[in-house]
Backbone as numpy.savetxt, mean C-alpha at the origin, in Angstrom:
# Nx Ny Nz CAx CAy CAz Cx Cy Cz
20.15 3.25 17.02 19.01 2.44 17.47 17.91 2.50 16.43
17.43 1.33 15.99 16.39 1.23 14.98 15.11 0.67 15.62
14.02 1.41 15.51 12.72 0.94 16.00 11.87 0.54 14.81
11.51 -0.74 14.77 10.71 -1.28 13.67 9.27 -1.47 14.15
8.33 -0.81 13.48 6.93 -0.84 13.90 6.09 -1.56 12.84
5.27 -2.51 13.30 4.42 -3.27 12.39 2.97 -3.24 12.88
2.07 -2.53 12.19 0.65 -2.60 12.54 0.10 -3.98 12.15
-0.62 -4.64 13.04 -1.14 -5.98 12.74 -2.58 -6.13 13.25
-3.29 -7.04 12.59 -4.62 -7.44 13.06 -5.00 -8.73 12.35
-5.19 -9.78 13.12 -5.55 -11.10 12.57 -4.60 -11.52 11.44
-3.33 -11.64 11.78 -2.30 -11.94 10.78 -1.68 -13.33 10.98
-2.43 -14.30 11.52 -1.85 -15.61 11.80 -1.30 -16.28 10.54
-1.84 -15.95 9.38 -1.40 -16.56 8.13 -0.05 -16.01 7.68
0.28 -14.78 8.08 1.47 -14.12 7.54 2.53 -13.76 8.60
2.15 -13.64 9.86 3.03 -13.02 10.85 4.34 -13.78 11.06
4.32 -15.12 11.02 5.54 -15.89 11.23 6.56 -15.63 10.12
6.09 -15.60 8.87 6.99 -15.32 7.75 7.60 -13.92 7.87
6.78 -12.97 8.31 7.26 -11.60 8.48 8.35 -11.54 9.56
8.07 -12.10 10.72 9.03 -12.06 11.82 10.30 -12.82 11.46
10.16 -13.95 10.79 11.34 -14.73 10.40 12.26 -13.91 9.49
11.67 -13.15 8.57 12.50 -12.33 7.68 13.17 -11.19 8.45
12.53 -10.73 9.53 13.13 -9.71 10.39 14.30 -10.29 11.17
14.14 -11.52 11.65 15.21 -12.18 12.40 16.44 -12.44 11.53
16.24 -12.56 10.23 17.35 -12.84 9.32 18.08 -11.58 8.86
17.65 -10.41 9.32 18.28 -9.16 8.91 19.73 -9.10 9.39
20.58 -8.45 8.58 21.99 -8.30 8.96 22.21 -7.12 9.90
21.15 -6.42 10.25 21.25 -5.30 11.19 21.49 -5.85 12.60
22.41 -5.25 13.38 22.71 -5.77 14.72 21.48 -5.75 15.63
21.15 -6.89 16.20 19.94 -7.02 17.01 20.04 -6.23 18.32
21.25 -5.96 18.79 21.41 -5.16 20.02 21.01 -3.71 19.80
20.97 -3.29 18.54 20.60 -1.91 18.21 19.23 -1.83 17.56
18.34 -2.76 17.91 17.06 -2.83 17.24 15.96 -3.25 18.21
14.76 -2.73 17.99 13.58 -3.20 18.71 12.44 -3.38 17.71
11.62 -4.39 17.94 10.49 -4.68 17.07 9.20 -4.45 17.86
8.38 -3.51 17.40 7.13 -3.17 18.07 5.96 -3.62 17.20
5.28 -4.67 17.64 4.13 -5.19 16.92 2.87 -4.59 17.55
2.20 -3.70 16.83 1.05 -2.98 17.37 -0.23 -3.66 16.89
-0.86 -4.39 17.80 -1.95 -5.27 17.43 -3.32 -4.66 17.72
-4.21 -4.76 16.74 -5.58 -4.27 16.90 -6.47 -5.27 17.61
-5.93 -5.91 18.63 -6.66 -6.88 19.45 -7.13 -8.06 18.58
-6.18 -8.74 17.97 -6.47 -9.86 17.07 -7.31 -10.93 17.74
-8.19 -11.54 16.93 -9.08 -12.59 17.44 -8.64 -13.98 16.99
-7.60 -14.06 16.18 -7.09 -15.36 15.75 -5.86 -15.74 16.58
-4.92 -16.47 16.04 -3.75 -16.95 16.79 -2.56 -15.99 16.70
-2.75 -14.81 16.17 -1.64 -13.88 15.99 -0.87 -13.63 17.28
-1.55 -13.33 18.35 -0.89 -13.00 19.62 -0.17 -14.23 20.21
-0.75 -15.41 20.03 -0.10 -16.63 20.51 1.21 -16.87 19.78
1.20 -16.68 18.47 2.41 -16.88 17.67 3.50 -15.90 18.09
3.11 -14.65 18.31 4.08 -13.63 18.74 4.64 -13.97 20.11
3.80 -14.47 21.00 4.25 -14.83 22.36 5.36 -15.87 22.32
5.29 -16.79 21.38 6.33 -17.81 21.25 7.67 -17.17 20.85
7.62 -16.21 19.96 8.85 -15.50 19.56 9.41 -14.68 20.72
8.52 -14.07 21.50 8.96 -13.22 22.61 9.75 -14.00 23.67
9.44 -15.26 23.83 10.16 -16.08 24.80 11.64 -16.17 24.47
11.95 -16.10 23.20 13.34 -16.25 22.75 13.99 -14.90 22.43
13.18 -13.92 22.05 13.74 -12.64 21.61 13.10 -11.51 22.43
13.73 -11.07 23.49 13.14 -10.06 24.39 12.99 -8.68 23.75
13.63 -8.44 22.62 13.52 -7.14 21.96 12.27 -7.05 21.08
11.46 -8.12 21.09 10.17 -8.09 20.41 9.09 -7.70 21.41
8.36 -6.62 21.11 7.30 -6.14 22.00 5.94 -6.23 21.32
4.92 -6.54 22.09 3.55 -6.55 21.59 2.79 -5.41 22.26
2.32 -4.46 21.46 1.58 -3.30 21.98 0.13 -3.39 21.53
-0.77 -2.93 22.37 -2.19 -2.95 22.05 -2.60 -1.69 21.27
-3.41 -1.92 20.26 -3.97 -0.82 19.47 -5.48 -0.99 19.43
-6.19 -0.56 20.48 -7.64 -0.78 20.56 -8.43 -0.11 19.45
-7.85 0.90 18.79 -8.55 1.58 17.69 -8.52 0.76 16.41
-7.61 -0.21 16.33 -7.56 -1.23 15.29 -7.11 -0.76 13.91
-6.94 0.51 13.66 -6.54 0.96 12.33 -5.06 1.33 12.32
-4.45 1.25 11.11 -3.01 1.38 10.97 -2.43 2.71 11.46
-3.04 3.88 11.15 -2.43 5.12 11.63 -2.35 5.21 13.15
-3.37 4.67 13.84 -3.34 4.66 15.30 -2.23 3.73 15.79
-2.08 2.58 15.12 -1.02 1.64 15.48 0.35 2.29 15.33
0.54 3.02 14.23 1.83 3.67 14.01 2.10 4.73 15.07
1.11 5.52 15.42 1.30 6.55 16.44 1.61 5.94 17.80
0.93 4.83 18.13 1.23 4.11 19.37 2.69 3.64 19.36
3.10 3.05 18.24 4.45 2.54 18.14 5.51 3.62 18.19
5.28 4.72 17.47 6.25 5.82 17.44 6.46 6.40 18.83
5.36 6.60 19.56 5.46 7.20 20.89 6.12 6.25 21.90
5.99 4.95 21.67 6.60 3.97 22.59 8.03 3.62 22.20
8.45 4.00 21.00 9.75 3.59 20.49 10.89 4.39 21.11
12.10 3.82 21.00 13.29 4.44 21.57 14.33 4.78 20.50
14.08 4.40 19.27 15.10 4.51 18.24 15.34 5.90 17.69
16.55 6.10 17.15 16.88 7.32 16.41 16.28 7.26 15.02
16.09 6.01 14.54 15.51 5.77 13.23 14.27 4.91 13.42
13.18 5.27 12.73 11.92 4.54 12.85 11.53 3.97 11.49
11.19 2.69 11.48 10.83 2.01 10.23 9.43 1.40 10.37
8.64 1.52 9.32 7.29 0.95 9.30 7.28 -0.24 8.34
6.83 -1.39 8.82 6.72 -2.58 7.99 5.27 -3.03 7.89
5.02 -3.97 7.01 3.70 -4.57 6.86 3.81 -6.07 7.10
2.86 -6.62 7.82 2.90 -8.05 8.14 2.66 -8.93 6.92
2.11 -8.35 5.85 1.86 -9.11 4.63 3.08 -9.16 3.73
4.25 -8.87 4.26 5.44 -8.81 3.43 6.63 -9.49 4.11
7.62 -9.84 3.30 8.90 -10.32 3.80 9.98 -9.38 3.27
11.16 -9.42 3.90 12.18 -8.40 3.64 13.54 -9.02 3.42
14.25 -8.53 2.40 15.60 -9.00 2.12 16.51 -8.80 3.33
17.56 -9.61 3.44 18.41 -9.61 4.63 19.08 -8.26 4.88
19.30 -7.48 3.82 19.96 -6.18 3.99 18.95 -5.02 4.00
17.67 -5.33 4.14 16.63 -4.30 4.04 16.82 -3.21 5.09
16.98 -3.61 6.34 17.11 -2.63 7.42 18.39 -1.81 7.27
19.51 -2.48 7.02 20.79 -1.77 6.95 20.85 -0.85 5.74
20.30 -1.30 4.61 20.32 -0.47 3.39 19.52 0.81 3.59
18.34 0.70 4.20 17.51 1.89 4.39 18.07 2.80 5.48
18.51 2.21 6.60 19.06 3.03 7.68 20.31 3.79 7.22
21.18 3.11 6.47 22.38 3.78 5.95 22.03 4.79 4.87
20.98 4.48 4.09 20.58 5.38 3.01 20.03 6.69 3.50
19.44 6.72 4.70 18.94 7.97 5.25 20.03 9.02 5.32
21.19 8.59 5.79 22.32 9.51 5.93 22.97 9.78 4.58
23.15 8.74 3.79 23.84 8.86 2.50 23.13 9.85 1.58
21.79 9.79 1.55 21.03 10.63 0.63 20.40 11.83 1.33
20.71 12.02 2.60 20.15 13.13 3.38 18.64 13.18 3.21
18.00 12.03 3.41 16.56 11.91 3.18 15.79 12.01 4.50
14.57 12.48 4.40 13.67 12.47 5.54 12.94 11.13 5.65
12.77 10.49 4.50 12.14 9.17 4.44 12.77 8.42 3.27
12.97 7.14 3.43 13.60 6.35 2.37 12.94 4.98 2.30
12.87 4.44 1.09 12.27 3.13 0.89 12.85 2.43 -0.31
12.26 1.32 -0.68 12.78 0.53 -1.80 11.62 -0.03 -2.62
11.97 -0.78 -3.63 10.97 -1.42 -4.48 10.24 -2.49 -3.67
8.95 -2.59 -3.91 8.12 -3.61 -3.26 7.61 -4.56 -4.35
8.20 -5.75 -4.41 7.76 -6.75 -5.38 6.51 -7.45 -4.86
5.74 -8.00 -5.77 4.51 -8.68 -5.39 4.64 -10.18 -5.59
4.17 -10.94 -4.63 4.18 -12.40 -4.74 2.92 -12.94 -4.06
2.75 -14.24 -4.11 1.61 -14.90 -3.47 2.12 -16.12 -2.70
1.42 -16.46 -1.64 1.81 -17.63 -0.85 1.60 -18.92 -1.64
0.44 -19.05 -2.25 0.08 -20.26 -2.99 0.05 -19.96 -4.48
0.90 -20.63 -5.23 1.06 -20.33 -6.65 0.18 -21.23 -7.50
-0.86 -20.63 -8.07 -1.77 -21.30 -8.99 -1.92 -20.39 -10.21
-2.52 -20.88 -11.32 -2.72 -20.00 -12.48 -3.45 -18.70 -12.13
-4.43 -18.79 -11.21 -5.18 -17.60 -10.82 -4.32 -16.64 -10.00
-3.63 -17.13 -8.97 -2.84 -16.25 -8.11 -1.66 -15.65 -8.85
-1.08 -16.40 -9.79 0.04 -15.87 -10.57 -0.43 -14.74 -11.49
-1.65 -14.83 -11.99 -2.22 -13.75 -12.80 -2.46 -12.51 -11.95
-3.00 -12.71 -10.75 -3.22 -11.58 -9.83 -1.89 -10.92 -9.49
-0.88 -11.73 -9.21 0.45 -11.20 -8.89 0.98 -10.33 -10.03
0.83 -10.81 -11.26 1.34 -10.07 -12.41 0.63 -8.73 -12.59
-0.68 -8.74 -12.42 -1.47 -7.52 -12.59 -1.09 -6.46 -11.57
-0.80 -6.87 -10.34 -0.46 -5.92 -9.28 0.94 -5.35 -9.41
1.71 -5.84 -10.39 3.02 -5.26 -10.64 3.15 -4.69 -12.04
2.02 -4.62 -12.76 2.02 -4.17 -14.14 1.53 -2.73 -14.25
2.13 -1.95 -15.14 1.77 -0.53 -15.27 0.31 -0.34 -15.67
-0.24 -1.26 -16.46 -1.65 -1.14 -16.84 -2.55 -1.40 -15.64
-2.00 -2.08 -14.62 -2.77 -2.35 -13.42 -2.61 -1.29 -12.36
-1.36 -0.83 -12.13 -1.09 0.09 -11.01 -0.55 1.44 -11.45
-0.52 1.70 -12.74 -0.06 3.02 -13.20 1.44 3.20 -13.03
1.84 4.45 -12.80 3.27 4.78 -12.71 3.78 4.73 -11.28
3.30 3.76 -10.52 3.75 3.60 -9.15 5.18 3.06 -9.15
6.14 3.93 -8.89 7.56 3.59 -9.03 7.97 2.41 -8.16
7.51 2.37 -6.93 7.96 1.30 -6.05 7.39 -0.06 -6.45
6.38 -0.09 -7.31 5.85 -1.37 -7.80 6.46 -1.78 -9.13
6.72 -0.82 -10.00 7.20 -1.14 -11.34 8.71 -1.28 -11.43
9.46 -0.79 -10.42 10.90 -1.01 -10.37 11.74 0.20 -10.76
12.98 0.22 -10.29 13.94 1.30 -10.57 15.32 0.70 -10.80
16.23 1.50 -11.38 17.61 1.03 -11.57 18.63 1.92 -10.85
18.15 3.02 -10.27 19.05 3.90 -9.52 18.24 4.68 -8.48
18.94 5.20 -7.48 18.28 5.99 -6.43 17.70 7.26 -7.03
16.51 7.66 -6.54 15.87 8.87 -7.07 14.85 9.40 -6.09
14.60 10.71 -6.11 13.53 11.29 -5.28 12.17 10.83 -5.81
11.24 10.57 -4.92 9.89 10.14 -5.30 8.87 10.80 -4.40
7.58 10.61 -4.73 6.51 11.21 -3.94 6.12 10.33 -2.76
6.41 9.03 -2.85 6.08 8.14 -1.74 6.85 6.84 -1.86
6.98 6.13 -0.75 7.55 4.79 -0.71 6.61 3.92 0.12
6.61 2.61 -0.07 5.60 1.78 0.59 5.76 1.66 2.10
6.93 1.28 2.57 7.14 1.10 4.01 8.32 1.97 4.42
8.02 3.10 5.04 9.02 4.14 5.24 10.07 3.84 6.29
11.14 4.60 6.19 12.22 4.59 7.19 12.60 6.05 7.41
12.30 6.55 8.61 12.42 7.98 8.88 13.44 8.27 9.98
13.99 9.47 9.91 14.68 10.02 11.07 13.59 10.35 12.11
13.90 10.14 13.36 12.88 10.35 14.40 12.33 11.77 14.39
13.20 12.74 14.12 12.76 14.13 14.21 11.75 14.51 13.12
11.60 13.66 12.10 10.63 13.93 11.05 9.22 14.07 11.63
8.90 13.21 12.60 7.55 13.25 13.18 7.36 14.47 14.07
8.43 14.95 14.66 8.34 16.16 15.45 8.15 17.38 14.56
8.74 17.30 13.36 8.68 18.43 12.44 7.39 18.46 11.61
6.97 17.29 11.10 5.85 17.25 10.18 4.57 16.68 10.79
4.66 16.15 11.99 3.48 15.59 12.64 3.38 14.08 12.50
2.46 13.51 13.26 2.26 12.06 13.26 1.28 11.67 12.17
0.91 10.40 12.17 -0.06 9.89 11.21 -1.44 10.50 11.47
-2.18 10.74 10.39 -3.53 11.26 10.47 -4.48 10.10 10.79
-5.02 10.07 12.01 -5.82 8.92 12.46 -7.20 8.87 11.82
-7.55 9.86 11.02 -8.83 9.81 10.32 -8.77 8.90 9.10
-7.55 8.57 8.65 -7.37 7.86 7.40 -7.17 6.36 7.62
-8.20 5.58 7.33 -8.09 4.13 7.42 -7.14 3.61 6.35
-7.14 4.22 5.18 -6.20 3.92 4.10 -5.45 5.20 3.73
-4.40 5.04 2.93 -3.62 6.16 2.38 -2.86 6.96 3.43
-2.75 6.44 4.65 -2.07 7.22 5.69 -0.58 7.41 5.40
0.04 6.45 4.70 1.47 6.57 4.38 1.72 7.64 3.32
0.95 7.56 2.23 1.17 8.53 1.16 0.79 9.93 1.61
-0.23 10.06 2.46 -0.60 11.38 2.96 0.53 11.98 3.78
1.15 11.17 4.64 2.28 11.65 5.43 3.44 12.04 4.53
3.72 11.23 3.52 4.82 11.53 2.61 4.58 12.80 1.82
3.35 12.99 1.37 3.02 14.23 0.65 3.18 15.44 1.57
2.81 15.27 2.83 2.95 16.35 3.82 4.43 16.70 4.01
5.27 15.69 4.04 6.71 15.91 4.18 7.25 16.69 2.99
6.84 16.30 1.79 7.31 16.98 0.58 6.83 18.43 0.54
5.56 18.65 0.88 5.05 20.02 0.88 5.78 20.89 1.90
6.32 20.27 2.95 7.05 21.01 3.97 8.52 21.18 3.63
8.93 20.73 2.43 10.33 20.89 2.00 11.19 19.68 2.26
10.59 18.57 2.69 11.34 17.36 2.97 11.68 16.58 1.71
12.45 15.51 1.89 12.96 14.74 0.76 12.70 13.25 0.99
12.11 12.60 -0.01 11.82 11.17 0.04 12.57 10.49 -1.11
13.27 9.43 -0.79 14.13 8.76 -1.77 13.81 7.27 -1.83
13.86 6.71 -3.03 13.75 5.27 -3.21 15.08 4.76 -3.75
15.54 3.62 -3.23 16.84 3.09 -3.62 16.70 1.66 -4.17
17.63 1.25 -5.06 17.56 -0.08 -5.66 18.37 -1.13 -4.91
18.98 -0.75 -3.78 19.93 -1.61 -3.08 19.29 -2.82 -2.41
17.99 -2.80 -2.21 17.29 -3.88 -1.53 15.84 -3.87 -1.98
15.05 -4.76 -1.43 13.62 -4.78 -1.78 12.86 -5.61 -0.75
11.54 -5.43 -0.76 10.68 -6.27 0.06 9.69 -6.97 -0.87
9.05 -7.99 -0.36 8.09 -8.75 -1.16 6.74 -8.75 -0.48
5.76 -8.15 -1.13 4.41 -8.07 -0.58 3.62 -9.29 -1.01
2.95 -9.93 -0.06 2.15 -11.13 -0.33 0.70 -10.71 -0.58
0.30 -10.80 -1.84 -0.98 -10.25 -2.27 -2.16 -11.16 -1.92
-3.37 -10.60 -2.03 -4.59 -11.38 -1.89 -4.64 -12.40 -3.02
-5.28 -13.53 -2.76 -5.19 -14.64 -3.71 -6.53 -15.02 -4.35
-7.59 -14.26 -4.07 -8.88 -14.50 -4.72 -9.39 -13.21 -5.31
-10.25 -13.32 -6.31 -10.82 -12.11 -6.92 -11.68 -11.34 -5.92
-12.36 -12.06 -5.05 -13.19 -11.41 -4.03 -12.34 -10.58 -3.09
-11.22 -11.15 -2.61 -10.33 -10.42 -1.71 -9.67 -9.25 -2.42
-9.30 -9.46 -3.70 -8.71 -8.39 -4.50 -9.69 -7.23 -4.66
-10.94 -7.57 -4.95 -11.97 -6.54 -5.14 -12.24 -5.79 -3.83
-12.33 -6.51 -2.74 -12.62 -5.89 -1.45 -11.52 -4.91 -1.06
-10.26 -5.33 -1.25 -9.13 -4.47 -0.88 -9.09 -3.20 -1.74
-9.32 -3.35 -3.03 -9.20 -2.19 -3.92 -10.44 -1.31 -3.90
-11.58 -1.87 -3.53 -12.75 -1.03 -3.29 -12.45 -0.07 -2.14
-11.84 -0.61 -1.07 -11.47 0.24 0.06 -10.44 1.29 -0.33
-9.47 0.89 -1.15 -8.45 1.85 -1.61 -9.10 2.98 -2.40
-9.99 2.62 -3.31 -10.65 3.63 -4.13 -11.50 4.57 -3.30
-12.26 4.02 -2.37 -13.12 4.85 -1.52 -12.29 5.82 -0.69
-11.18 5.33 -0.15 -10.39 6.18 0.72 -9.55 7.19 -0.03
-9.41 7.05 -1.33 -8.81 8.13 -2.11 -9.66 9.39 -2.01
-10.97 9.22 -2.18 -11.89 10.35 -2.10 -11.92 10.91 -0.68
-12.03 10.02 0.31 -12.14 10.47 1.69 -10.84 11.12 2.17
-9.71 10.66 1.64 -8.42 11.28 2.02 -8.38 12.73 1.60
-8.78 13.01 0.36 -8.82 14.40 -0.12 -9.81 15.21 0.70
-10.94 14.61 1.02 -11.97 15.31 1.79 -11.48 15.68 3.18
-10.87 14.72 3.87 -10.41 14.96 5.24 -9.26 15.95 5.28
-8.32 15.83 4.34 -7.12 16.67 4.39 -7.32 18.02 3.69
-8.44 18.14 2.92 -8.70 19.36 2.13 -7.52 19.66 1.21
-6.89 18.61 0.69 -5.66 18.79 -0.07 -5.61 17.76 -1.20
-5.83 18.22 -2.45 -5.75 17.32 -3.60 -4.36 16.73 -3.72
-3.35 17.46 -3.27 -1.98 16.99 -3.39 -1.64 15.88 -2.40
-2.63 15.47 -1.59 -2.41 14.33 -0.71 -2.28 13.03 -1.50
-2.74 13.06 -2.77 -2.66 11.88 -3.63 -2.12 12.30 -4.99
-2.08 11.35 -5.94 -1.57 11.61 -7.28 -2.65 11.35 -8.32
-2.41 11.79 -9.55 -3.41 11.66 -10.61 -3.79 10.20 -10.83
-2.79 9.29 -10.74 -3.08 7.88 -11.03 -4.15 7.30 -10.11
-4.29 7.86 -8.92 -5.27 7.33 -7.98 -6.71 7.56 -8.43
-6.92 8.46 -9.39 -8.28 8.79 -9.81 -8.61 8.32 -11.22
-7.66 7.69 -11.89 -7.90 7.19 -13.25 -9.04 6.17 -13.30
-9.10 5.17 -12.40 -10.23 4.23 -12.45 -11.58 4.91 -12.28
-11.65 5.95 -11.45 -12.91 6.68 -11.28 -13.30 7.38 -12.58
-12.34 8.00 -13.25 -12.61 8.69 -14.52 -13.14 7.70 -15.55
-12.51 6.50 -15.60 -12.97 5.47 -16.53 -14.40 5.05 -16.22
-14.70 4.83 -14.96 -16.05 4.41 -14.57 -17.07 5.50 -14.91
-16.72 6.74 -14.66 -17.63 7.85 -14.98 -17.85 7.97 -16.48
-16.83 7.58 -17.28 -16.97 7.63 -18.74 -17.99 6.61 -19.24
-18.32 5.65 -18.38 -19.36 4.68 -18.71 -20.71 5.08 -18.12
-20.69 5.55 -16.87 -21.94 5.85 -16.17 -22.63 7.11 -16.70
-21.86 8.20 -16.84 -22.47 9.48 -17.24 -23.11 9.44 -18.63
-22.44 8.83 -19.66 -23.12 8.75 -20.97 -24.41 7.93 -20.93
-24.43 6.89 -20.07 -25.64 6.09 -19.96 -26.78 6.94 -19.39
-26.48 7.73 -18.37 -27.50 8.60 -17.78 -27.96 9.65 -18.79
-26.99 10.25 -19.47 -27.34 11.26 -20.49 -28.10 10.63 -21.65
-27.78 9.37 -21.94 -28.42 8.70 -23.07 -29.91 8.51 -22.89
-30.38 8.54 -21.66 -31.81 8.43 -21.41 -32.55 9.61 -22.03
-31.88 10.77 -22.05 -32.49 11.99 -22.58 -31.98 12.34 -23.98
-30.76 11.84 -24.27 -30.15 12.14 -25.58 -29.44 10.89 -26.07
-30.07 10.11 -26.90 -29.63 8.77 -27.25 -28.20 8.69 -27.81
-27.72 9.67 -28.57 -26.34 9.56 -29.08 -25.28 9.43 -27.98
-25.61 9.80 -26.75 -24.63 9.70 -25.66 -24.24 8.25 -25.39
-25.12 7.32 -25.76 -24.78 5.91 -25.57 -23.55 5.53 -26.38
-23.33 6.23 -27.48 -22.18 5.94 -28.34 -20.87 6.22 -27.58
-20.85 7.29 -26.78 -19.66 7.61 -26.00 -19.33 6.49 -25.01
-20.37 5.96 -24.38 -20.18 4.85 -23.45 -19.60 3.64 -24.17
-20.17 3.33 -25.33 -19.72 2.17 -26.11 -18.28 2.34 -26.56
-17.92 3.56 -27.00 -16.55 3.82 -27.46 -15.55 3.67 -26.31
-15.89 4.20 -25.14 -15.01 4.10 -23.98 -14.80 2.65 -23.59
-15.89 1.88 -23.56 -15.80 0.47 -23.19 -15.02 -0.32 -24.24
-15.25 -0.04 -25.51 -14.56 -0.74 -26.59 -13.06 -0.47 -26.54
-12.69 0.79 -26.34 -11.27 1.14 -26.26 -10.61 0.41 -25.09
-11.29 0.40 -23.94 -10.75 -0.28 -22.76 -10.55 -1.77 -23.03
-11.55 -2.40 -23.61 -11.47 -3.84 -23.86 -10.39 -4.18 -24.88
-10.20 -3.33 -25.86 -9.14 -3.56 -26.86 -7.76 -3.51 -26.21
-7.54 -2.45 -25.41 -6.24 -2.32 -24.72 -6.06 -3.46 -23.72
-7.12 -3.77 -22.98 -7.07 -4.85 -22.00 -6.73 -6.18 -22.66
-7.38 -6.47 -23.79 -7.11 -7.72 -24.49 -5.69 -7.79 -25.00
-5.19 -6.67 -25.54 -3.82 -6.65 -26.07 -2.78 -6.85 -24.97
-2.96 -6.14 -23.86 -2.02 -6.26 -22.75 -2.05 -7.67 -22.16
-3.24 -8.21 -21.97 -3.38 -9.55 -21.39 -2.80 -10.62 -22.31
-3.03 -10.48 -23.61 -2.48 -11.46 -24.56 -0.96 -11.43 -24.56
-0.39 -10.22 -24.53 1.07 -10.11 -24.51 1.65 -10.76 -23.27
1.04 -10.52 -22.11 1.52 -11.12 -20.87 1.32 -12.63 -20.86
0.20 -13.08 -21.40 -0.08 -14.52 -21.44 0.97 -15.26 -22.27
1.38 -14.64 -23.37 2.36 -15.28 -24.25 3.78 -15.16 -23.68
4.16 -13.95 -23.27 5.54 -13.72 -22.83 5.85 -14.36 -21.48
4.86 -14.46 -20.60 5.11 -15.00 -19.26 4.35 -16.29 -18.97
3.71 -16.82 -20.02 3.02 -18.10 -19.92 1.99 -18.11 -18.78
1.15 -17.09 -18.79 0.10 -16.97 -17.80 -1.26 -17.21 -18.46
-2.26 -17.48 -17.64 -3.59 -17.75 -18.13 -4.27 -16.47 -18.61
-4.64 -16.43 -19.87 -5.22 -15.23 -20.47 -6.52 -14.83 -19.77
-7.38 -15.80 -19.50 -8.66 -15.51 -18.87 -8.47 -14.91 -17.48
-7.58 -15.48 -16.67 -7.35 -14.98 -15.32 -6.73 -13.58 -15.35
-5.91 -13.32 -16.35 -5.35 -11.97 -16.50 -6.46 -10.96 -16.78
-7.36 -11.30 -17.69 -8.48 -10.42 -18.01 -9.30 -10.11 -16.77
-9.68 -11.16 -16.05 -10.53 -10.99 -14.88 -9.79 -10.21 -13.79
-8.49 -10.44 -13.65 -7.71 -9.73 -12.62 -7.67 -8.23 -12.90
-7.40 -7.86 -14.16 -7.37 -6.45 -14.53 -8.74 -5.80 -14.32
-9.78 -6.46 -14.80 -11.14 -5.91 -14.68 -11.53 -5.76 -13.21
-11.23 -6.78 -12.41 -11.55 -6.73 -10.98 -10.84 -5.57 -10.30
-9.54 -5.41 -10.59 -8.75 -4.34 -10.00 -9.30 -2.97 -10.38
-9.48 -2.75 -11.69 -9.90 -1.43 -12.17 -11.32 -1.07 -11.71
-12.24 -2.02 -11.87 -13.64 -1.71 -11.58 -13.91 -1.57 -10.09
-13.30 -2.43 -9.27 -13.51 -2.32 -7.82 -12.90 -1.03 -7.29
-11.75 -0.65 -7.83 -11.08 0.59 -7.42 -11.94 1.80 -7.81
-12.39 1.81 -9.07 -13.21 2.92 -9.54 -14.55 2.99 -8.83
-15.17 1.83 -8.57 -16.44 1.81 -7.87 -16.28 2.30 -6.44
-15.17 1.94 -5.81 -14.90 2.42 -4.46 -14.82 3.94 -4.43
-14.15 4.53 -5.42 -14.06 5.99 -5.49 -15.44 6.62 -5.72
-16.24 5.98 -6.56 -17.59 6.49 -6.84 -18.45 6.46 -5.57
-18.39 5.36 -4.83 -19.14 5.26 -3.57 -18.63 6.30 -2.58
-17.31 6.52 -2.58 -16.74 7.55 -1.71 -17.33 8.92 -2.00
-17.52 9.24 -3.28 -18.14 10.51 -3.66 -19.57 10.60 -3.14
-20.30 9.50 -3.26 -21.69 9.49 -2.81 -21.81 9.65 -1.30
-20.78 9.22 -0.58 -20.83 9.28 0.89 -20.42 10.63 1.46
-19.81 11.47 0.65 -19.27 12.73 1.16 -20.28 13.58 1.93
-21.53 13.70 1.48 -22.47 14.54 2.24 -22.76 14.04 3.65
-22.41 12.77 3.92 -22.73 12.18 5.22 -21.50 11.98 6.11
-20.36 12.50 5.66 -19.11 12.29 6.39 -18.73 13.54 7.16
-18.32 13.35 8.40 -17.80 14.45 9.21 -16.28 14.40 9.18
-15.66 15.57 9.15 -14.20 15.60 9.02 -13.51 15.10 10.29
-14.01 15.42 11.45 -13.39 14.97 12.69 -12.05 15.64 12.92
-11.33 15.12 13.91 -10.03 15.69 14.26 -8.90 14.75 13.90
-7.73 15.33 13.65 -6.56 14.52 13.34 -6.12 13.72 14.55
């Protein structure tokens, strides 16, 4: 029995595509349930789901009044009946063998959690959105994130995007940390690894994440990601809850801010700021030019996409640091 859990909130733009890709899975529907945990959507999300429920009784709509993903997952896990539990995202679509490949892979690789590569795409393809898509799958944009940059064989990893677990994993390692608005998946995966568990990524299938399509939406999303990197470490009291790559944008931003502050009292410090910015712009220009030529993308949009991603992420982490004195840890 496979229980598929999807946290949702105001997903009218994406939910039909997500459910349709679930309906096309080669996994037997008699051995599957779909739990859509909704944060009390205010758009047409619930209406769209109701139409599917009329035809497919194994689709359930659960309320998540707390509205955040970790609470949705905990609601879904506790209501589920499956031996295997899978977490999906409404902003993505899934290959027809996605469920069967991951469910079978749990046993094959004796994994506690298993996942696959997550490719990035956009609903509306324009020069701007194609540049954003490229940046979100490029190493200069997302670092050494294995599930984004691709693999050619199964291997142990520190995290996967949308997990597939044995049910007993949650009994052994605990549920999602409800304090974490972001990073709840990677925090759980790091907890599993620290407890001696095994996480595997396989090349047998993949999912496609539908990215934000404007610079404003890209900046807003990554500002939140950056801020919650800091808050995740603060709440969990564990640096190992994340990886080094999550803090690189903050280090870059500080390499600009701190020399400027020091330069007020010691003018040569301005040179350090200029050197850091110059080095960044040189690498940025070279990477963007190579991508523009090799993949026929707009050079200007590539530049802006990279800068938006890096700066919003780093600024989010910086704001997270500033907020620490005013944050209470709360309970899990």
